[in-house]
PDB file of N, CA, C and O in Angstrom:
ATOM      1  N   UNK A   1       0.841  -1.182   0.000  1.00  0.00           N
ATOM      2  CA  UNK A   1       0.000   0.000   0.000  1.00  0.00           C
ATOM      3  C   UNK A   1       0.886   1.244   0.000  1.00  0.00           C
ATOM      4  O   UNK A   1       1.979   1.261   0.566  1.00  0.00           O
ATOM      5  N   UNK A   2       0.386   2.254  -0.638  1.00  0.00           N
ATOM      6  CA  UNK A   2       1.087   3.535  -0.702  1.00  0.00           C
ATOM      7  C   UNK A   2       0.246   4.594  -0.011  1.00  0.00           C
ATOM      8  O   UNK A   2      -0.946   4.393   0.223  1.00  0.00           O
ATOM      9  N   UNK A   3       0.869   5.728   0.318  1.00  0.00           N
ATOM     10  CA  UNK A   3       0.168   6.837   0.962  1.00  0.00           C
ATOM     11  C   UNK A   3      -0.370   7.808  -0.078  1.00  0.00           C
ATOM     12  O   UNK A   3       0.171   7.915  -1.179  1.00  0.00           O
ATOM     13  N   UNK A   4      -1.438   8.514   0.278  1.00  0.00           N
ATOM     14  CA  UNK A   4      -1.913   9.622  -0.541  1.00  0.00           C
ATOM     15  C   UNK A   4      -2.303  10.768   0.373  1.00  0.00           C
ATOM     16  O   UNK A   4      -2.631  10.568   1.542  1.00  0.00           O
ATOM     17  N   UNK A   5      -2.261  11.962  -0.175  1.00  0.00           N
ATOM     18  CA  UNK A   5      -2.647  13.159   0.546  1.00  0.00           C
ATOM     19  C   UNK A   5      -3.223  14.142  -0.461  1.00  0.00           C
ATOM     20  O   UNK A   5      -2.679  14.308  -1.552  1.00  0.00           O
ATOM     21  N   UNK A   6      -4.311  14.786  -0.102  1.00  0.00           N
ATOM     22  CA  UNK A   6      -4.932  15.762  -0.995  1.00  0.00           C
ATOM     23  C   UNK A   6      -5.492  16.909  -0.174  1.00  0.00           C
ATOM     24  O   UNK A   6      -6.016  16.706   0.921  1.00  0.00           O
ATOM     25  N   UNK A   7      -5.376  18.122  -0.714  1.00  0.00           N
ATOM     26  CA  UNK A   7      -5.868  19.334  -0.058  1.00  0.00           C
ATOM     27  C   UNK A   7      -6.977  19.957  -0.880  1.00  0.00           C
ATOM     28  O   UNK A   7      -7.146  19.644  -2.059  1.00  0.00           O
ATOM     29  N   UNK A   8      -7.731  20.844  -0.246  1.00  0.00           N
ATOM     30  CA  UNK A   8      -8.766  21.636  -0.912  1.00  0.00           C
ATOM     31  C   UNK A   8      -9.823  20.758  -1.574  1.00  0.00           C
ATOM     32  O   UNK A   8     -10.247  21.020  -2.700  1.00  0.00           O
ATOM     33  N   UNK A   9     -10.246  19.709  -0.859  1.00  0.00           N
ATOM     34  CA  UNK A   9     -11.274  18.799  -1.357  1.00  0.00           C
ATOM     35  C   UNK A   9     -12.634  19.199  -0.819  1.00  0.00           C
ATOM     36  O   UNK A   9     -12.785  19.509   0.363  1.00  0.00           O
ATOM     37  N   UNK A  10     -13.618  19.189  -1.702  1.00  0.00           N
ATOM     38  CA  UNK A  10     -14.991  19.514  -1.328  1.00  0.00           C
ATOM     39  C   UNK A  10     -15.879  18.306  -1.564  1.00  0.00           C
ATOM     40  O   UNK A  10     -15.773  17.648  -2.599  1.00  0.00           O
ATOM     41  N   UNK A  11     -16.750  18.009  -0.613  1.00  0.00           N
ATOM     42  CA  UNK A  11     -17.646  16.862  -0.707  1.00  0.00           C
ATOM     43  C   UNK A  11     -18.667  17.061  -1.821  1.00  0.00           C
ATOM     44  O   UNK A  11     -19.336  18.093  -1.883  1.00  0.00           O
ATOM     45  N   UNK A  12     -18.783  16.071  -2.697  1.00  0.00           N
ATOM     46  CA  UNK A  12     -19.795  16.079  -3.751  1.00  0.00           C
ATOM     47  C   UNK A  12     -20.971  15.175  -3.398  1.00  0.00           C
ATOM     48  O   UNK A  12     -22.128  15.593  -3.444  1.00  0.00           O
ATOM     49  N   UNK A  13     -20.655  13.919  -3.042  1.00  0.00           N
ATOM     50  CA  UNK A  13     -21.683  12.925  -2.745  1.00  0.00           C
ATOM     51  C   UNK A  13     -21.218  12.021  -1.624  1.00  0.00           C
ATOM     52  O   UNK A  13     -20.026  11.903  -1.343  1.00  0.00           O
ATOM     53  N   UNK A  14     -22.197  11.380  -0.988  1.00  0.00           N
ATOM     54  CA  UNK A  14     -21.924  10.439   0.097  1.00  0.00           C
ATOM     55  C   UNK A  14     -22.843   9.241  -0.065  1.00  0.00           C
ATOM     56  O   UNK A  14     -24.051   9.399  -0.244  1.00  0.00           O
ATOM     57  N   UNK A  15     -22.278   8.050  -0.002  1.00  0.00           N
ATOM     58  CA  UNK A  15     -23.068   6.822  -0.093  1.00  0.00           C
ATOM     59  C   UNK A  15     -22.689   5.886   1.044  1.00  0.00           C
ATOM     60  O   UNK A  15     -21.540   5.450   1.119  1.00  0.00           O
ATOM     61  N   UNK A  16     -23.624   5.567   1.927  1.00  0.00           N
ATOM     62  CA  UNK A  16     -23.330   4.550   2.943  1.00  0.00           C
ATOM     63  C   UNK A  16     -23.502   3.160   2.328  1.00  0.00           C
ATOM     64  O   UNK A  16     -24.362   2.957   1.470  1.00  0.00           O
ATOM     65  N   UNK A  17     -22.696   2.223   2.764  1.00  0.00           N
ATOM     66  CA  UNK A  17     -22.851   0.837   2.352  1.00  0.00           C
ATOM     67  C   UNK A  17     -22.570  -0.050   3.556  1.00  0.00           C
ATOM     68  O   UNK A  17     -22.203   0.442   4.622  1.00  0.00           O
ATOM     69  N   UNK A  18     -22.740  -1.352   3.388  1.00  0.00           N
ATOM     70  CA  UNK A  18     -22.525  -2.270   4.504  1.00  0.00           C
ATOM     71  C   UNK A  18     -21.072  -2.294   4.969  1.00  0.00           C
ATOM     72  O   UNK A  18     -20.803  -2.344   6.169  1.00  0.00           O
ATOM     73  N   UNK A  19     -20.142  -2.259   4.025  1.00  0.00           N
ATOM     74  CA  UNK A  19     -18.724  -2.382   4.380  1.00  0.00           C
ATOM     75  C   UNK A  19     -18.046  -1.058   4.659  1.00  0.00           C
ATOM     76  O   UNK A  19     -17.155  -0.985   5.505  1.00  0.00           O
ATOM     77  N   UNK A  20     -18.459   0.004   3.955  1.00  0.00           N
ATOM     78  CA  UNK A  20     -17.758   1.286   4.092  1.00  0.00           C
ATOM     79  C   UNK A  20     -18.663   2.442   3.696  1.00  0.00           C
ATOM     80  O   UNK A  20     -19.615   2.270   2.933  1.00  0.00           O
ATOM     81  N   UNK A  21     -18.358   3.608   4.218  1.00  0.00           N
ATOM     82  CA  UNK A  21     -18.983   4.832   3.715  1.00  0.00           C
ATOM     83  C   UNK A  21     -18.141   5.303   2.541  1.00  0.00           C
ATOM     84  O   UNK A  21     -16.912   5.328   2.616  1.00  0.00           O
ATOM     85  N   UNK A  22     -18.805   5.675   1.462  1.00  0.00           N
ATOM     86  CA  UNK A  22     -18.103   6.090   0.249  1.00  0.00           C
ATOM     87  C   UNK A  22     -18.363   7.568   0.028  1.00  0.00           C
ATOM     88  O   UNK A  22     -19.510   8.013  -0.011  1.00  0.00           O
ATOM     89  N   UNK A  23     -17.277   8.324  -0.114  1.00  0.00           N
ATOM     90  CA  UNK A  23     -17.358   9.770  -0.304  1.00  0.00           C
ATOM     91  C   UNK A  23     -16.755  10.132  -1.655  1.00  0.00           C
ATOM     92  O   UNK A  23     -15.699   9.623  -2.032  1.00  0.00           O
ATOM     93  N   UNK A  24     -17.428  11.005  -2.369  1.00  0.00           N
ATOM     94  CA  UNK A  24     -16.881  11.573  -3.599  1.00  0.00           C
ATOM     95  C   UNK A  24     -16.497  13.017  -3.304  1.00  0.00           C
ATOM     96  O   UNK A  24     -17.325  13.819  -2.874  1.00  0.00           O
ATOM     97  N   UNK A  25     -15.230  13.334  -3.542  1.00  0.00           N
ATOM     98  CA  UNK A  25     -14.711  14.674  -3.325  1.00  0.00           C
ATOM     99  C   UNK A  25     -14.189  15.240  -4.637  1.00  0.00           C
ATOM    100  O   UNK A  25     -13.787  14.499  -5.534  1.00  0.00           O
ATOM    101  N   UNK A  26     -14.204  16.560  -4.732  1.00  0.00           N
ATOM    102  CA  UNK A  26     -13.636  17.236  -5.893  1.00  0.00           C
ATOM    103  C   UNK A  26     -12.575  18.215  -5.421  1.00  0.00           C
ATOM    104  O   UNK A  26     -12.794  18.991  -4.491  1.00  0.00           O
ATOM    105  N   UNK A  27     -11.422  18.167  -6.080  1.00  0.00           N
ATOM    106  CA  UNK A  27     -10.345  19.107  -5.812  1.00  0.00           C
ATOM    107  C   UNK A  27     -10.640  20.380  -6.589  1.00  0.00           C
ATOM    108  O   UNK A  27     -10.756  20.355  -7.814  1.00  0.00           O
ATOM    109  N   UNK A  28     -10.759  21.485  -5.879  1.00  0.00           N
ATOM    110  CA  UNK A  28     -11.159  22.739  -6.522  1.00  0.00           C
ATOM    111  C   UNK A  28     -10.094  23.265  -7.485  1.00  0.00           C
ATOM    112  O   UNK A  28     -10.426  23.905  -8.482  1.00  0.00           O
ATOM    113  N   UNK A  29      -8.822  23.003  -7.196  1.00  0.00           N
ATOM    114  CA  UNK A  29      -7.749  23.529  -8.048  1.00  0.00           C
ATOM    115  C   UNK A  29      -7.581  22.730  -9.339  1.00  0.00           C
ATOM    116  O   UNK A  29      -7.407  23.312 -10.409  1.00  0.00           O
ATOM    117  N   UNK A  30      -7.633  21.410  -9.246  1.00  0.00           N
ATOM    118  CA  UNK A  30      -7.361  20.562 -10.410  1.00  0.00           C
ATOM    119  C   UNK A  30      -8.620  20.001 -11.062  1.00  0.00           C
ATOM    120  O   UNK A  30      -8.553  19.436 -12.153  1.00  0.00           O
ATOM    121  N   UNK A  31      -9.770  20.152 -10.401  1.00  0.00           N
ATOM    122  CA  UNK A  31     -11.048  19.585 -10.851  1.00  0.00           C
ATOM    123  C   UNK A  31     -11.044  18.064 -10.909  1.00  0.00           C
ATOM    124  O   UNK A  31     -11.896  17.476 -11.575  1.00  0.00           O
ATOM    125  N   UNK A  32     -10.110  17.416 -10.232  1.00  0.00           N
ATOM    126  CA  UNK A  32     -10.108  15.961 -10.135  1.00  0.00           C
ATOM    127  C   UNK A  32     -11.174  15.528  -9.147  1.00  0.00           C
ATOM    128  O   UNK A  32     -11.471  16.231  -8.181  1.00  0.00           O
ATOM    129  N   UNK A  33     -11.740  14.370  -9.402  1.00  0.00           N
ATOM    130  CA  UNK A  33     -12.722  13.786  -8.501  1.00  0.00           C
ATOM    131  C   UNK A  33     -12.111  12.545  -7.857  1.00  0.00           C
ATOM    132  O   UNK A  33     -11.492  11.725  -8.533  1.00  0.00           O
ATOM    133  N   UNK A  34     -12.292  12.418  -6.549  1.00  0.00           N
ATOM    134  CA  UNK A  34     -11.746  11.307  -5.796  1.00  0.00           C
ATOM    135  C   UNK A  34     -12.888  10.506  -5.171  1.00  0.00           C
ATOM    136  O   UNK A  34     -13.850  11.074  -4.654  1.00  0.00           O
ATOM    137  N   UNK A  35     -12.770   9.199  -5.224  1.00  0.00           N
ATOM    138  CA  UNK A  35     -13.703   8.308  -4.542  1.00  0.00           C
ATOM    139  C   UNK A  35     -12.948   7.741  -3.344  1.00  0.00           C
ATOM    140  O   UNK A  35     -11.998   6.975  -3.503  1.00  0.00           O
ATOM    141  N   UNK A  36     -13.381   8.127  -2.143  1.00  0.00           N
ATOM    142  CA  UNK A  36     -12.688   7.750  -0.916  1.00  0.00           C
ATOM    143  C   UNK A  36     -13.548   6.811  -0.088  1.00  0.00           C
ATOM    144  O   UNK A  36     -14.765   6.978  -0.007  1.00  0.00           O
ATOM    145  N   UNK A  37     -12.916   5.830   0.522  1.00  0.00           N
ATOM    146  CA  UNK A  37     -13.603   4.828   1.329  1.00  0.00           C
ATOM    147  C   UNK A  37     -13.270   5.022   2.800  1.00  0.00           C
ATOM    148  O   UNK A  37     -12.111   5.214   3.166  1.00  0.00           O
ATOM    149  N   UNK A  38     -14.298   4.971   3.637  1.00  0.00           N
ATOM    150  CA  UNK A  38     -14.138   5.043   5.091  1.00  0.00           C
ATOM    151  C   UNK A  38     -14.660   3.735   5.669  1.00  0.00           C
ATOM    152  O   UNK A  38     -15.850   3.609   5.958  1.00  0.00           O
ATOM    153  N   UNK A  39     -13.760   2.750   5.838  1.00  0.00           N
ATOM    154  CA  UNK A  39     -14.166   1.435   6.341  1.00  0.00           C
ATOM    155  C   UNK A  39     -14.482   1.462   7.828  1.00  0.00           C
ATOM    156  O   UNK A  39     -15.201   0.590   8.316  1.00  0.00           O
ATOM    157  N   UNK A  40     -13.966   2.435   8.555  1.00  0.00           N
ATOM    158  CA  UNK A  40     -14.263   2.552   9.982  1.00  0.00           C
ATOM    159  C   UNK A  40     -15.585   3.262  10.224  1.00  0.00           C
ATOM    160  O   UNK A  40     -16.126   3.217  11.329  1.00  0.00           O
ATOM    161  N   UNK A  41     -16.105   3.916   9.195  1.00  0.00           N
ATOM    162  CA  UNK A  41     -17.356   4.688   9.260  1.00  0.00           C
ATOM    163  C   UNK A  41     -17.293   5.725  10.384  1.00  0.00           C
ATOM    164  O   UNK A  41     -18.232   5.872  11.166  1.00  0.00           O
ATOM    165  N   UNK A  42     -16.168   6.438  10.446  1.00  0.00           N
ATOM    166  CA  UNK A  42     -15.952   7.379  11.544  1.00  0.00           C
ATOM    167  C   UNK A  42     -15.894   8.843  11.102  1.00  0.00           C
ATOM    168  O   UNK A  42     -15.822   9.733  11.949  1.00  0.00           O
ATOM    169  N   UNK A  43     -15.925   9.108   9.803  1.00  0.00           N
ATOM    170  CA  UNK A  43     -15.777  10.477   9.326  1.00  0.00           C
ATOM    171  C   UNK A  43     -17.122  11.070   8.911  1.00  0.00           C
ATOM    172  O   UNK A  43     -17.965  10.401   8.314  1.00  0.00           O
ATOM    173  N   UNK A  44     -17.291  12.350   9.250  1.00  0.00           N
ATOM    174  CA  UNK A  44     -18.465  13.123   8.851  1.00  0.00           C
ATOM    175  C   UNK A  44     -17.947  14.400   8.208  1.00  0.00           C
ATOM    176  O   UNK A  44     -17.127  15.107   8.795  1.00  0.00           O
ATOM    177  N   UNK A  45     -18.422  14.694   7.010  1.00  0.00           N
ATOM    178  CA  UNK A  45     -17.950  15.858   6.274  1.00  0.00           C
ATOM    179  C   UNK A  45     -19.115  16.787   5.970  1.00  0.00           C
ATOM    180  O   UNK A  45     -20.243  16.340   5.759  1.00  0.00           O
ATOM    181  N   UNK A  46     -18.829  18.089   5.950  1.00  0.00           N
ATOM    182  CA  UNK A  46     -19.815  19.101   5.596  1.00  0.00           C
ATOM    183  C   UNK A  46     -19.611  19.530   4.146  1.00  0.00           C
ATOM    184  O   UNK A  46     -18.481  19.599   3.661  1.00  0.00           O
ATOM    185  N   UNK A  47     -20.704  19.813   3.469  1.00  0.00           N
ATOM    186  CA  UNK A  47     -20.626  20.358   2.122  1.00  0.00           C
ATOM    187  C   UNK A  47     -20.144  21.802   2.222  1.00  0.00           C
ATOM    188  O   UNK A  47     -20.426  22.478   3.212  1.00  0.00           O
ATOM    189  N   UNK A  48     -19.428  22.279   1.220  1.00  0.00           N
ATOM    190  CA  UNK A  48     -18.912  23.650   1.130  1.00  0.00           C
ATOM    191  C   UNK A  48     -17.821  23.958   2.141  1.00  0.00           C
ATOM    192  O   UNK A  48     -17.586  25.122   2.466  1.00  0.00           O
ATOM    193  N   UNK A  49     -17.151  22.923   2.643  1.00  0.00           N
ATOM    194  CA  UNK A  49     -16.012  23.096   3.534  1.00  0.00           C
ATOM    195  C   UNK A  49     -14.825  22.364   2.930  1.00  0.00           C
ATOM    196  O   UNK A  49     -14.946  21.181   2.611  1.00  0.00           O
ATOM    197  N   UNK A  50     -13.687  23.016   2.762  1.00  0.00           N
ATOM    198  CA  UNK A  50     -12.517  22.335   2.199  1.00  0.00           C
ATOM    199  C   UNK A  50     -11.854  21.424   3.235  1.00  0.00           C
ATOM    200  O   UNK A  50     -11.788  21.757   4.418  1.00  0.00           O
ATOM    201  N   UNK A  51     -11.366  20.276   2.775  1.00  0.00           N
ATOM    202  CA  UNK A  51     -10.734  19.303   3.660  1.00  0.00           C
ATOM    203  C   UNK A  51      -9.365  18.894   3.136  1.00  0.00           C
ATOM    204  O   UNK A  51      -9.112  18.888   1.931  1.00  0.00           O
ATOM    205  N   UNK A  52      -8.492  18.552   4.075  1.00  0.00           N
ATOM    206  CA  UNK A  52      -7.232  17.866   3.791  1.00  0.00           C
ATOM    207  C   UNK A  52      -7.466  16.409   4.193  1.00  0.00           C
ATOM    208  O   UNK A  52      -7.878  16.128   5.318  1.00  0.00           O
ATOM    209  N   UNK A  53      -7.205  15.498   3.279  1.00  0.00           N
ATOM    210  CA  UNK A  53      -7.457  14.082   3.545  1.00  0.00           C
ATOM    211  C   UNK A  53      -6.173  13.303   3.295  1.00  0.00           C
ATOM    212  O   UNK A  53      -5.479  13.520   2.302  1.00  0.00           O
ATOM    213  N   UNK A  54      -5.871  12.392   4.215  1.00  0.00           N
ATOM    214  CA  UNK A  54      -4.708  11.517   4.110  1.00  0.00           C
ATOM    215  C   UNK A  54      -5.160  10.073   4.246  1.00  0.00           C
ATOM    216  O   UNK A  54      -6.149   9.781   4.918  1.00  0.00           O
ATOM    217  N   UNK A  55      -4.429   9.176   3.604  1.00  0.00           N
ATOM    218  CA  UNK A  55      -4.774   7.775   3.731  1.00  0.00           C
ATOM    219  C   UNK A  55      -3.850   6.876   2.949  1.00  0.00           C
ATOM    220  O   UNK A  55      -2.718   7.235   2.628  1.00  0.00           O
ATOM    221  N   UNK A  56      -4.362   5.696   2.651  1.00  0.00           N
ATOM    222  CA  UNK A  56      -3.615   4.663   1.940  1.00  0.00           C
ATOM    223  C   UNK A  56      -4.297   4.340   0.624  1.00  0.00           C
ATOM    224  O   UNK A  56      -5.514   4.460   0.483  1.00  0.00           O
ATOM    225  N   UNK A  57      -3.480   3.925  -0.337  1.00  0.00           N
ATOM    226  CA  UNK A  57      -3.991   3.444  -1.610  1.00  0.00           C
ATOM    227  C   UNK A  57      -3.854   1.929  -1.591  1.00  0.00           C
ATOM    228  O   UNK A  57      -2.752   1.404  -1.428  1.00  0.00           O
ATOM    229  N   UNK A  58      -4.969   1.225  -1.759  1.00  0.00           N
ATOM    230  CA  UNK A  58      -4.978  -0.224  -1.812  1.00  0.00           C
ATOM    231  C   UNK A  58      -5.327  -0.619  -3.239  1.00  0.00           C
ATOM    232  O   UNK A  58      -6.253  -0.054  -3.822  1.00  0.00           O
ATOM    233  N   UNK A  59      -4.612  -1.569  -3.809  1.00  0.00           N
ATOM    234  CA  UNK A  59      -4.829  -1.932  -5.205  1.00  0.00           C
ATOM    235  C   UNK A  59      -5.367  -3.352  -5.359  1.00  0.00           C
ATOM    236  O   UNK A  59      -4.910  -4.093  -6.229  1.00  0.00           O
ATOM    237  N   UNK A  60      -6.312  -3.731  -4.542  1.00  0.00           N
ATOM    238  CA  UNK A  60      -6.923  -5.051  -4.657  1.00  0.00           C
ATOM    239  C   UNK A  60      -7.824  -5.107  -5.891  1.00  0.00           C
ATOM    240  O   UNK A  60      -8.413  -4.098  -6.279  1.00  0.00           O
ATOM    241  N   UNK A  61      -7.929  -6.268  -6.496  1.00  0.00           N
ATOM    242  CA  UNK A  61      -8.826  -6.507  -7.639  1.00  0.00           C
ATOM    243  C   UNK A  61      -8.530  -5.615  -8.832  1.00  0.00           C
ATOM    244  O   UNK A  61      -9.451  -5.287  -9.580  1.00  0.00           O
ATOM    245  N   UNK A  62      -7.295  -5.214  -9.040  1.00  0.00           N
ATOM    246  CA  UNK A  62      -6.879  -4.346 -10.153  1.00  0.00           C
ATOM    247  C   UNK A  62      -7.540  -2.967 -10.126  1.00  0.00           C
ATOM    248  O   UNK A  62      -7.452  -2.228 -11.107  1.00  0.00           O
ATOM    249  N   UNK A  63      -8.185  -2.617  -9.048  1.00  0.00           N
ATOM    250  CA  UNK A  63      -8.767  -1.285  -8.861  1.00  0.00           C
ATOM    251  C   UNK A  63      -7.997  -0.577  -7.758  1.00  0.00           C
ATOM    252  O   UNK A  63      -7.424  -1.219  -6.878  1.00  0.00           O
ATOM    253  N   UNK A  64      -7.988   0.747  -7.811  1.00  0.00           N
ATOM    254  CA  UNK A  64      -7.355   1.528  -6.753  1.00  0.00           C
ATOM    255  C   UNK A  64      -8.414   1.993  -5.772  1.00  0.00           C
ATOM    256  O   UNK A  64      -9.422   2.575  -6.171  1.00  0.00           O
ATOM    257  N   UNK A  65      -8.192   1.742  -4.499  1.00  0.00           N
ATOM    258  CA  UNK A  65      -9.086   2.177  -3.443  1.00  0.00           C
ATOM    259  C   UNK A  65      -8.352   3.175  -2.562  1.00  0.00           C
ATOM    260  O   UNK A  65      -7.303   2.857  -2.001  1.00  0.00           O
ATOM    261  N   UNK A  66      -8.898   4.383  -2.439  1.00  0.00           N
ATOM    262  CA  UNK A  66      -8.327   5.397  -1.554  1.00  0.00           C
ATOM    263  C   UNK A  66      -9.020   5.266  -0.208  1.00  0.00           C
ATOM    264  O   UNK A  66     -10.211   5.550  -0.087  1.00  0.00           O
ATOM    265  N   UNK A  67      -8.288   4.844   0.787  1.00  0.00           N
ATOM    266  CA  UNK A  67      -8.849   4.570   2.112  1.00  0.00           C
ATOM    267  C   UNK A  67      -8.453   5.698   3.051  1.00  0.00           C
ATOM    268  O   UNK A  67      -7.269   5.970   3.249  1.00  0.00           O
ATOM    269  N   UNK A  68      -9.461   6.353   3.628  1.00  0.00           N
ATOM    270  CA  UNK A  68      -9.234   7.502   4.510  1.00  0.00           C
ATOM    271  C   UNK A  68      -8.654   7.038   5.841  1.00  0.00           C
ATOM    272  O   UNK A  68      -9.188   6.132   6.481  1.00  0.00           O
ATOM    273  N   UNK A  69      -7.557   7.669   6.250  1.00  0.00           N
ATOM    274  CA  UNK A  69      -6.997   7.450   7.575  1.00  0.00           C
ATOM    275  C   UNK A  69      -7.187   8.662   8.474  1.00  0.00           C
ATOM    276  O   UNK A  69      -7.421   8.522   9.675  1.00  0.00           O
ATOM    277  N   UNK A  70      -7.086   9.863   7.888  1.00  0.00           N
ATOM    278  CA  UNK A  70      -7.307  11.081   8.665  1.00  0.00           C
ATOM    279  C   UNK A  70      -7.835  12.172   7.745  1.00  0.00           C
ATOM    280  O   UNK A  70      -7.589  12.175   6.539  1.00  0.00           O
ATOM    281  N   UNK A  71      -8.559  13.086   8.348  1.00  0.00           N
ATOM    282  CA  UNK A  71      -9.108  14.224   7.604  1.00  0.00           C
ATOM    283  C   UNK A  71      -9.276  15.393   8.558  1.00  0.00           C
ATOM    284  O   UNK A  71      -9.595  15.222   9.735  1.00  0.00           O
ATOM    285  N   UNK A  72      -9.052  16.595   8.015  1.00  0.00           N
ATOM    286  CA  UNK A  72      -9.254  17.801   8.818  1.00  0.00           C
ATOM    287  C   UNK A  72      -9.666  18.927   7.881  1.00  0.00           C
ATOM    288  O   UNK A  72      -9.481  18.844   6.667  1.00  0.00           O
ATOM    289  N   UNK A  73     -10.220  19.967   8.456  1.00  0.00           N
ATOM    290  CA  UNK A  73     -10.607  21.130   7.661  1.00  0.00           C
ATOM    291  C   UNK A  73      -9.351  21.805   7.137  1.00  0.00           C
ATOM    292  O   UNK A  73      -8.392  22.012   7.880  1.00  0.00           O
ATOM    293  N   UNK A  74      -9.362  22.144   5.861  1.00  0.00           N
ATOM    294  CA  UNK A  74      -8.233  22.804   5.207  1.00  0.00           C
ATOM    295  C   UNK A  74      -8.334  24.306   5.471  1.00  0.00           C
ATOM    296  O   UNK A  74      -8.942  25.037   4.689  1.00  0.00           O
ATOM    297  N   UNK A  75      -7.744  24.758   6.562  1.00  0.00           N
ATOM    298  CA  UNK A  75      -7.852  26.163   6.976  1.00  0.00           C
ATOM    299  C   UNK A  75      -7.168  27.105   5.994  1.00  0.00           C
ATOM    300  O   UNK A  75      -7.569  28.261   5.864  1.00  0.00           O
ATOM    301  N   UNK A  76      -6.143  26.624   5.302  1.00  0.00           N
ATOM    302  CA  UNK A  76      -5.444  27.448   4.316  1.00  0.00           C
ATOM    303  C   UNK A  76      -6.378  27.822   3.160  1.00  0.00           C
ATOM    304  O   UNK A  76      -6.291  28.933   2.636  1.00  0.00           O
ATOM    305  N   UNK A  77      -7.263  26.918   2.760  1.00  0.00           N
ATOM    306  CA  UNK A  77      -8.168  27.144   1.634  1.00  0.00           C
ATOM    307  C   UNK A  77      -9.607  27.398   2.072  1.00  0.00           C
ATOM    308  O   UNK A  77     -10.523  27.329   1.253  1.00  0.00           O
ATOM    309  N   UNK A  78      -9.814  27.689   3.349  1.00  0.00           N
ATOM    310  CA  UNK A  78     -11.167  27.902   3.855  1.00  0.00           C
ATOM    311  C   UNK A  78     -11.851  29.077   3.173  1.00  0.00           C
ATOM    312  O   UNK A  78     -13.069  29.060   2.993  1.00  0.00           O
ATOM    313  N   UNK A  79     -11.096  30.090   2.792  1.00  0.00           N
ATOM    314  CA  UNK A  79     -11.681  31.248   2.104  1.00  0.00           C
ATOM    315  C   UNK A  79     -12.027  30.947   0.655  1.00  0.00           C
ATOM    316  O   UNK A  79     -12.695  31.752   0.006  1.00  0.00           O
ATOM    317  N   UNK A  80     -11.583  29.787   0.123  1.00  0.00           N
ATOM    318  CA  UNK A  80     -11.859  29.403  -1.252  1.00  0.00           C
ATOM    319  C   UNK A  80     -13.119  28.569  -1.400  1.00  0.00           C
ATOM    320  O   UNK A  80     -13.388  28.058  -2.487  1.00  0.00           O
ATOM    321  N   UNK A  81     -13.896  28.417  -0.338  1.00  0.00           N
ATOM    322  CA  UNK A  81     -15.097  27.592  -0.443  1.00  0.00           C
ATOM    323  C   UNK A  81     -16.075  28.186  -1.446  1.00  0.00           C
ATOM    324  O   UNK A  81     -16.092  29.402  -1.641  1.00  0.00           O
ATOM    325  N   UNK A  82     -16.894  27.348  -2.089  1.00  0.00           N
ATOM    326  CA  UNK A  82     -17.768  27.810  -3.164  1.00  0.00           C
ATOM    327  C   UNK A  82     -18.747  28.906  -2.776  1.00  0.00           C
ATOM    328  O   UNK A  82     -19.123  29.713  -3.626  1.00  0.00           O
ATOM    329  N   UNK A  83     -19.170  28.960  -1.528  1.00  0.00           N
ATOM    330  CA  UNK A  83     -20.154  29.954  -1.111  1.00  0.00           C
ATOM    331  C   UNK A  83     -19.534  31.222  -0.539  1.00  0.00           C
ATOM    332  O   UNK A  83     -20.248  32.109  -0.071  1.00  0.00           O
ATOM    333  N   UNK A  84     -18.206  31.309  -0.575  1.00  0.00           N
ATOM    334  CA  UNK A  84     -17.528  32.494  -0.067  1.00  0.00           C
ATOM    335  C   UNK A  84     -17.293  33.480  -1.208  1.00  0.00           C
ATOM    336  O   UNK A  84     -16.743  33.115  -2.247  1.00  0.00           O
ATOM    337  N   UNK A  85     -17.706  34.719  -1.013  1.00  0.00           N
ATOM    338  CA  UNK A  85     -17.489  35.734  -2.048  1.00  0.00           C
ATOM    339  C   UNK A  85     -16.091  36.310  -1.895  1.00  0.00           C
ATOM    340  O   UNK A  85     -15.667  36.655  -0.792  1.00  0.00           O
ATOM    341  N   UNK A  86     -15.389  36.409  -2.993  1.00  0.00           N
ATOM    342  CA  UNK A  86     -14.023  36.937  -2.957  1.00  0.00           C
ATOM    343  C   UNK A  86     -14.004  38.421  -3.158  1.00  0.00           C
ATOM    344  O   UNK A  86     -12.934  39.030  -3.156  1.00  0.00           O
TER     345      UNK A  86
END
């Protein structure tokens, strides 16, 4: 497994499942979309709040799974939230 880290992520969608909570995030700077898995079901995210997310990349079944280990509000990019007027 390898590590990953991403900043300035905004929650797009959330899907609970039996094994894990699945979160879709979008990076505001690069417009990349990330599908993140929370197998501990311990994270709660707010829409329109930027987050820094860290975790592991698991490559089971020829697919890449981004597994959340820690997350916090991205205070550096807090003023860049979609509902904040510049």
